C-alpha positions as CSV (number, residue, x, y, z in Angstrom):
1,X,139.7,73.5,-93.7
2,X,137.9,77.2,-94.9
3,X,140.2,79.9,-95.4
4,X,138.5,83.2,-96.4
5,X,138.0,84.7,-99.7
6,X,139.9,87.8,-101.6
7,X,137.5,89.3,-101.3
8,X,137.2,88.8,-97.4
9,X,141.8,88.9,-97.2
10,X,141.6,92.1,-98.7
11,X,139.2,93.8,-95.5
12,X,140.1,92.2,-92.8
13,X,144.3,93.5,-93.9
14,X,142.5,96.5,-96.0
15,X,143.8,96.3,-99.2
16,X,142.8,96.6,-102.0
17,X,141.8,93.0,-103.8
18,X,144.0,93.7,-106.2
19,X,147.4,93.7,-103.7
20,X,146.6,90.4,-102.7
21,X,145.8,89.1,-105.9
22,X,149.3,89.8,-106.8
23,X,150.5,88.9,-103.0
24,X,148.5,85.3,-104.0
25,X,149.9,85.0,-107.7
26,X,153.7,85.8,-105.7
27,X,153.9,83.1,-103.4
28,X,153.6,85.8,-100.5
29,X,150.4,83.7,-98.9
30,X,149.5,80.8,-97.1
31,X,146.2,78.9,-99.0
32,X,144.3,75.6,-98.3
33,X,144.4,72.9,-101.1
34,X,140.8,75.2,-103.0
35,X,142.5,77.4,-102.3
36,X,141.2,79.6,-99.7
37,X,143.6,81.6,-98.1
38,X,144.7,80.3,-94.7
39,X,143.9,84.7,-92.9
40,X,146.5,83.9,-89.5
41,X,150.0,82.0,-91.0
42,X,149.3,84.2,-94.3
43,X,148.9,87.3,-92.0
44,X,152.4,85.8,-90.0
45,X,154.5,85.4,-93.7
46,X,153.2,89.4,-94.6
47,X,154.3,90.0,-91.2
48,X,157.5,88.9,-91.8
49,X,157.7,89.6,-95.5
50,X,156.8,93.6,-95.4
51,X,158.6,95.9,-94.3
52,X,157.5,98.1,-91.5
53,X,159.5,101.4,-93.1
54,X,157.3,100.5,-96.5
55,X,153.0,100.7,-94.7
56,X,150.4,102.9,-94.2
57,X,149.8,103.1,-92.1
58,X,145.7,103.8,-91.1
59,X,145.8,108.1,-90.5
60,X,145.7,109.4,-87.2
61,X,142.0,111.9,-87.0
62,X,143.9,116.1,-87.2
63,X,142.5,117.1,-83.9
64,X,143.0,121.0,-83.4
65,X,144.0,122.2,-79.7
66,X,141.2,123.3,-77.9
67,X,142.5,127.4,-76.7
68,X,143.3,126.9,-73.3
69,X,141.3,130.6,-73.3
70,X,138.3,128.6,-74.8
71,X,138.3,126.1,-72.5
72,X,138.4,128.5,-69.2
73,X,135.1,130.6,-71.0
74,X,133.3,126.6,-71.1
75,X,134.2,126.5,-67.8
76,X,133.2,130.7,-66.7
77,X,129.3,130.2,-68.4
78,X,128.6,126.4,-66.7
79,X,130.0,128.3,-63.1
80,X,127.0,131.7,-63.4
81,X,124.7,129.0,-64.6
82,X,125.7,127.1,-61.6
83,X,126.7,123.9,-63.7
84,X,129.8,122.1,-62.4
85,X,132.4,122.8,-65.5
86,X,136.0,121.8,-65.4
87,X,139.2,122.3,-63.5
88,X,141.7,124.1,-66.0
89,X,143.8,121.5,-67.4
90,X,141.7,118.9,-66.4
91,X,139.7,119.1,-70.4
92,X,136.1,119.8,-71.1
93,X,133.2,117.2,-72.7
94,X,131.6,117.6,-75.3
95,X,128.3,118.0,-73.2
96,X,129.7,120.3,-71.3
97,X,130.8,122.9,-74.2
98,X,127.7,121.8,-75.6
99,X,125.9,122.8,-72.8
100,X,128.3,126.2,-73.2
101,X,127.9,126.9,-76.5
102,X,124.0,126.2,-76.1
103,X,123.6,128.4,-73.0
104,X,125.8,131.9,-75.1
105,X,123.1,131.2,-78.2
106,X,120.9,132.1,-75.6
107,X,122.1,135.0,-73.3
108,X,123.4,136.1,-77.0
109,X,119.6,136.2,-78.5
110,X,118.4,137.9,-74.6
111,X,120.7,140.7,-75.5
112,X,119.8,140.9,-79.0
113,X,115.4,140.7,-77.8
114,X,116.3,143.8,-75.5
115,X,118.7,146.0,-77.4
116,X,115.2,145.8,-80.0
117,X,113.7,146.5,-77.7
118,X,115.5,149.5,-76.7
119,X,116.7,148.1,-73.0
120,X,119.6,148.0,-74.1
121,X,122.2,151.1,-75.2
122,X,125.3,151.9,-77.6
123,X,128.4,152.1,-75.4
124,X,130.3,154.5,-78.1
125,X,127.3,156.1,-78.1
126,X,126.4,156.5,-74.0
127,X,130.1,158.0,-73.8
128,X,129.6,160.2,-76.4
129,X,126.8,161.6,-75.2
130,X,128.3,162.1,-71.8
131,X,131.5,164.2,-73.4
132,X,129.2,166.2,-75.4
133,X,127.1,166.8,-72.7
134,X,130.1,167.8,-71.0
135,X,132.6,169.9,-73.0
136,X,128.7,171.9,-73.7
137,X,128.3,172.3,-69.4
138,X,132.4,173.4,-69.4
139,X,131.6,175.1,-72.3
140,X,129.3,177.5,-70.5
141,X,130.8,177.9,-67.0
142,X,134.0,179.1,-68.7
143,X,131.6,182.4,-70.2
144,X,130.0,182.8,-67.4
145,X,131.6,185.2,-64.8
146,X,132.6,187.3,-68.4
147,X,128.6,187.5,-68.5
148,X,128.1,188.1,-64.0
149,X,131.0,189.6,-63.0
150,X,129.7,192.7,-63.8
151,X,126.3,192.6,-62.4
152,X,127.7,190.6,-59.0
153,X,130.1,194.3,-58.7
154,X,128.0,196.0,-59.3
155,X,126.2,194.6,-56.5
156,X,129.3,194.2,-54.0
157,X,130.5,198.1,-54.8
158,X,133.6,196.5,-56.4
159,X,135.9,196.5,-59.5
160,X,134.3,194.4,-62.1
161,X,138.0,193.1,-64.0
162,X,138.7,192.2,-60.4
163,X,135.7,189.8,-60.3
164,X,135.6,189.0,-62.8
165,X,139.7,187.1,-62.4
166,X,138.6,186.2,-59.5
167,X,135.5,184.0,-60.5
168,X,138.0,182.2,-63.6
169,X,140.3,181.6,-61.0
170,X,137.2,179.2,-59.0
171,X,135.4,178.5,-62.2
172,X,138.8,177.0,-63.8
173,X,139.8,175.2,-60.1
174,X,135.9,173.2,-60.5
175,X,136.5,172.7,-63.9
176,X,139.8,171.2,-63.0
177,X,139.0,169.6,-60.3
178,X,135.7,168.1,-62.8
179,X,138.1,166.9,-65.6
180,X,139.7,164.1,-63.3
181,X,136.0,163.0,-63.0
182,X,135.5,160.1,-66.1
183,X,132.1,158.2,-66.2
184,X,132.1,154.6,-65.6
185,X,129.5,152.2,-68.0
186,X,129.9,149.0,-66.1
């Protein structure tokens, strides 16, 4: 019966050919009469003679844990598109993740195109503009009682200073009410 060559046995057990030659020279392998290696008997002999703590183990692939936020984002994207999404904690298949990634890339491209067409505006810029316009409006109303009080007092036949105080009081109350209004730009 013919056994394995040094090269064949080295490939079978995951060692170098030099390591097999050393083991053969020191009698740690079982050989047939023709010098070929008896694989089954040599494996058993090596298992008995080898200290398991000194053997190299095949490196385990280093898999990064996927954050739960990423998995839920994939699920949310799939649900938005009417597709089935994995339940929380059950994991996501590669195909689901790839589909969600392609959907997100398409959405991003659509948003970029809308922005280039002028259909989208910058949120920070819009808030700044609303704030600036509201401040200008407030300033006009704060100065209005001083300008209008004399004219209204003459029409009504009352003292201009008293009319200005009354107008300022009511304008301030109205501006205080408006100050509580917050724009909701969603």
